[in-house]
C-alpha positions in Angstrom: 47.8 0.6 220.1 44.1 -0.4 220.9 43.4 -2.9 223.7 42.1 -5.4 220.9 45.3 -5.0 218.9 47.3 -5.5 222.3 45.1 -8.8 222.7 46.0 -10.0 219.2 49.9 -9.2 219.9 49.9 -11.5 222.9 48.0 -14.3 221.2 50.4 -14.1 218.5 53.3 -13.9 220.8 52.0 -17.2 222.4 51.8 -18.9 219.1 55.1 -17.9 218.2 56.5 -19.1 221.4 54.7 -22.5 221.1 56.0 -23.0 217.3 59.5 -22.3 218.3 59.4 -24.3 221.7 61.4 -24.0 225.0 64.8 -24.2 223.5 64.8 -20.4 222.8 64.0 -19.6 226.4 60.9 -17.6 226.2 60.4 -15.9 229.7 57.3 -14.3 231.1 59.7 -11.5 232.6 60.5 -10.3 229.2 56.9 -10.1 228.3 56.1 -8.1 231.2 59.2 -5.4 230.7 57.9 -1.9 229.2 59.8 -0.1 226.8 59.3 3.3 225.3 61.0 3.5 221.7 60.8 6.4 219.3 59.2 5.4 215.9 57.8 2.1 217.3 54.3 1.1 218.1 53.7 -0.9 221.6 55.8 -0.9 224.5 56.3 -4.5 225.4 59.5 -6.3 225.1 59.8 -9.3 222.5 58.6 -12.4 223.7 61.2 -14.5 222.1 64.6 -14.5 223.7 66.8 -14.2 220.7 70.3 -16.2 220.5 73.6 -14.2 221.6 74.8 -12.1 219.0 71.5 -11.7 217.5 71.8 -9.1 214.7 69.6 -6.5 213.0 70.6 -6.2 209.5 68.8 -3.0 208.5 68.1 0.2 210.4 68.9 3.9 209.6 70.2 6.6 211.5 68.8 10.1 210.8 70.6 13.2 211.9 69.1 16.9 210.6 72.8 18.4 210.9 73.4 17.1 207.2 71.7 18.4 204.3 69.2 16.3 202.3 69.8 14.9 199.0 67.7 15.5 195.9 64.9 12.5 195.7 65.7 11.5 199.4 63.0 10.0 201.6 62.5 12.6 204.5 62.5 11.3 208.2 62.8 13.0 211.5 66.1 12.4 213.4 66.8 9.0 214.8 69.9 9.0 216.8 72.1 6.2 218.4 70.5 6.4 221.5 67.1 6.0 220.1 68.3 2.9 218.5 69.7 1.5 221.7 66.4 1.7 223.3 65.0 -0.3 220.6 67.8 -2.9 221.0 67.0 -3.2 224.5 63.3 -3.9 223.6 64.5 -6.6 221.2 67.2 -8.3 222.7 69.6 -7.8 219.6 73.2 -6.9 220.1 74.9 -6.4 216.8 73.7 -4.2 214.0 73.8 -2.7 210.6 73.6 0.8 209.8 72.1 1.3 206.2 72.5 4.6 204.6 69.1 6.1 204.0 68.3 7.8 200.5 67.8 11.0 202.3 71.5 11.9 202.3 72.5 10.8 198.9 76.6 9.9 199.1 77.2 11.9 202.2 77.8 8.7 204.3 78.6 10.8 207.4 75.3 10.3 209.2 75.4 6.2 208.7 79.2 6.4 209.7 79.2 8.7 212.7 76.0 6.7 213.7 78.0 3.3 213.4 80.9 4.9 215.5 78.4 5.8 218.1 77.0 2.6 218.4 80.3 0.7 218.9 82.4 -2.4 217.5 79.3 -4.7 217.3 78.1 -2.7 214.3 78.9 -2.4 210.7 77.5 0.0 207.6 76.1 -0.2 204.3 77.1 3.0 202.3 76.0 4.7 198.9 78.6 5.7 196.4 79.0 6.5 192.7 81.1 5.3 190.2 83.5 8.3 190.8 84.2 7.1 194.3 88.1 6.3 194.8 89.6 3.2 195.8 91.1 5.2 198.6 87.7 6.2 200.0 86.3 2.7 199.7 89.3 1.2 201.5 88.9 4.0 204.3 85.1 3.1 204.6 86.1 -0.7 204.8 88.6 0.1 207.7 85.6 2.2 209.6 83.3 -1.1 209.1 81.3 -0.7 206.1 80.7 -3.9 204.2 78.4 -3.3 201.3 76.9 -0.2 199.1 73.3 0.2 198.5 71.2 0.9 195.4 67.9 2.5 196.5 66.0 2.4 193.3 62.5 2.6 194.8 62.4 6.5 193.5 64.8 8.5 191.4 67.7 9.6 193.3 71.4 9.1 194.0 71.8 5.7 192.4 70.9 4.1 189.0 70.8 0.6 187.8 73.6 1.1 185.1 76.0 1.6 188.2 75.3 -1.7 189.6 77.6 -3.8 187.6 80.8 -1.7 187.6 80.4 -0.9 191.3 79.9 -4.5 192.0 83.0 -5.6 190.3 84.9 -3.0 192.3 83.5 -3.7 195.6 83.8 -7.4 195.4 87.4 -7.3 195.8 86.8 -5.9 199.5 84.3 -8.8 200.1 81.4 -6.3 199.9 78.1 -7.0 198.5 75.5 -4.6 196.5 72.2 -4.1 198.2 69.2 -3.5 196.1 65.7 -1.8 197.4 63.3 -1.7 194.3 59.9 -2.5 193.5 59.1 -6.4 192.8 58.0 -5.7 189.2 61.3 -3.5 188.4 63.4 -6.3 189.9 61.8 -8.6 187.2 62.3 -5.9 184.5 66.0 -5.7 185.4 66.5 -9.6 185.5 69.4 -9.6 182.5 71.3 -7.1 184.9 71.2 -9.0 188.1 71.7 -12.3 186.4 75.1 -10.9 185.1 76.4 -9.8 188.7 78.8 -12.4 189.9 79.5 -10.6 193.0 77.1 -10.8 196.3 73.7 -9.2 195.8 71.5 -8.4 198.7 67.4 -7.7 198.2 65.8 -5.7 200.6 62.5 -6.3 202.1 61.7 -9.8 200.8 62.4 -8.3 197.6 59.2 -6.7 197.6 57.4 -9.7 196.3 53.9 -8.2 195.0 51.0 -9.6 197.1 48.7 -11.6 196.8 50.9 -13.5 194.6 53.7 -13.6 197.0 55.9 -16.8 196.6 54.0 -17.6 193.2 55.0 -14.2 191.9 57.5 -13.6 188.9 59.6 -11.5 191.6 60.0 -14.3 193.8 60.6 -17.0 191.2 63.6 -14.7 189.8 65.0 -14.2 193.3 64.9 -18.0 193.5 66.7 -18.4 190.5 69.2 -15.9 191.7 69.5 -17.9 195.2 70.2 -20.9 193.1 73.0 -19.1 191.8 74.6 -18.8 195.0 75.6 -15.4 195.3 72.2 -13.9 196.3 70.8 -13.0 199.9 67.6 -11.8 200.9 66.7 -9.6 203.9 63.5 -10.9 205.8 62.4 -7.2 206.8 59.6 -4.6 205.8 57.0 -7.3 206.1 54.5 -4.0 206.0 55.8 -2.9 202.9 53.7 -5.4 200.6 51.3 -7.1 202.8 47.6 -7.1 201.9 46.9 -8.8 205.1 48.5 -6.5 207.7 49.2 -6.8 211.4 49.1 -8.8 213.9 49.7 -11.9 211.4 51.4 -10.3 208.2 50.5 -13.8 207.1 51.1 -13.2 203.5 54.6 -11.7 203.9 55.2 -14.5 206.4 54.6 -17.0 203.7 57.0 -15.3 201.3 59.5 -15.6 204.1 59.0 -19.0 204.8 59.6 -19.8 201.1 63.0 -17.8 201.2 64.2 -19.7 204.4 63.2 -23.0 202.6 64.9 -22.0 199.5 68.3 -20.7 201.1 68.2 -20.7 205.0 71.9 -20.0 204.9 71.6 -16.7 202.8 68.7 -14.7 204.6 69.0 -12.2 207.5 66.6 -10.4 209.4 66.2 -6.5 209.8 63.9 -4.2 211.8 63.9 -1.3 209.1 63.7 1.0 212.2 62.6 4.1 211.9 60.6 2.6 209.4 60.8 5.7 207.1 58.3 4.7 204.6 55.5 4.6 207.2 54.0 7.8 208.8 54.4 8.6 212.4 50.9 7.5 213.1 51.5 4.3 211.6 54.6 2.9 212.8 54.9 -0.8 213.1 55.4 -2.7 216.5 59.0 -3.8 216.2 58.5 -6.4 219.1 55.9 -8.1 217.0 57.9 -8.1 213.9 60.6 -10.2 215.6 58.2 -12.3 217.5 57.1 -13.4 213.8 60.5 -15.1 213.2 59.2 -18.5 214.8 56.4 -18.5 212.3 58.9 -18.7 209.3 62.2 -20.1 211.1 61.2 -23.7 211.6 63.6 -24.6 214.8 66.4 -23.1 216.9 69.1 -24.0 214.4 67.4 -21.9 211.7 66.8 -19.0 214.1 70.2 -18.9 215.0 71.3 -19.1 211.2 69.1 -16.0 210.5 70.0 -14.0 213.4 73.9 -14.8 214.0 75.6 -17.1 211.5 74.3 -15.5 208.1 74.9 -12.0 209.4 78.5 -12.8 210.5 79.4 -14.2 207.1 77.6 -11.3 205.4 78.9 -8.4 207.3 82.2 -9.8 208.7 81.1 -10.1 212.6 83.1 -12.4 214.5 82.0 -15.9 214.1 79.8 -16.9 217.3 
């Protein structure tokens, strides 16, 4: 990171601290700590002190012992120990391991990663309609709480699998998680509007910029939020931004609009190890969590986003 970028990070961190206020407990000792985390730019600790049981609801484990699936997005190994280093940097203690596209329906990297990380973790798996009820129950007992449809590229899952699988996993209290370009979300509106089980949209639902909260994508997601069964992940701010770091002000504006629309159905995620980004262009994860006060208006909203909402969605003990 350049000195200029670091200075901007310090300025933004101070602004975020001021926006949230002293109740979050921002301490200079946090900023002074140094952390070297694989696949993450920078080394400073997060400047905000997150509440107890703060949850990272979106990250991946990669393990080259397992064969890649056709169409999967390749990434180097990212281990549970690597992720523990990120937790120390951010201050989070709970997390949700998301099955990446690289392994298709071979959920072993995700399930083994979750088990290695311990009881404070849950997972989201990938399945096909041929999955047995017994297998779904086995994964539930291990800590799986949802299934993912990565429709950003051709691969393991397809849109026509969504409705029948949603009906099956709804009985377990699970959700269906969707990663899909914003324009394709709009094109599939009829499908999403029919779903009665829980839906979770990754990465701000990829609202295209510069339209952002005025886009057709946001308007559809707002309609789905109003139905009461839809959630949004406040993650991947770098995916669709035109402004970029350190402010990500266009993505922040979308996040703020989601929080205003349904503050009880949004969760935060790091998206570590950031598989869509090149090794030379990884985001600063501490900066990403320090952005929270710019769209979470107060301590209560911060706790909902980081603790209460994840507990509801993933079945963590209520804090």
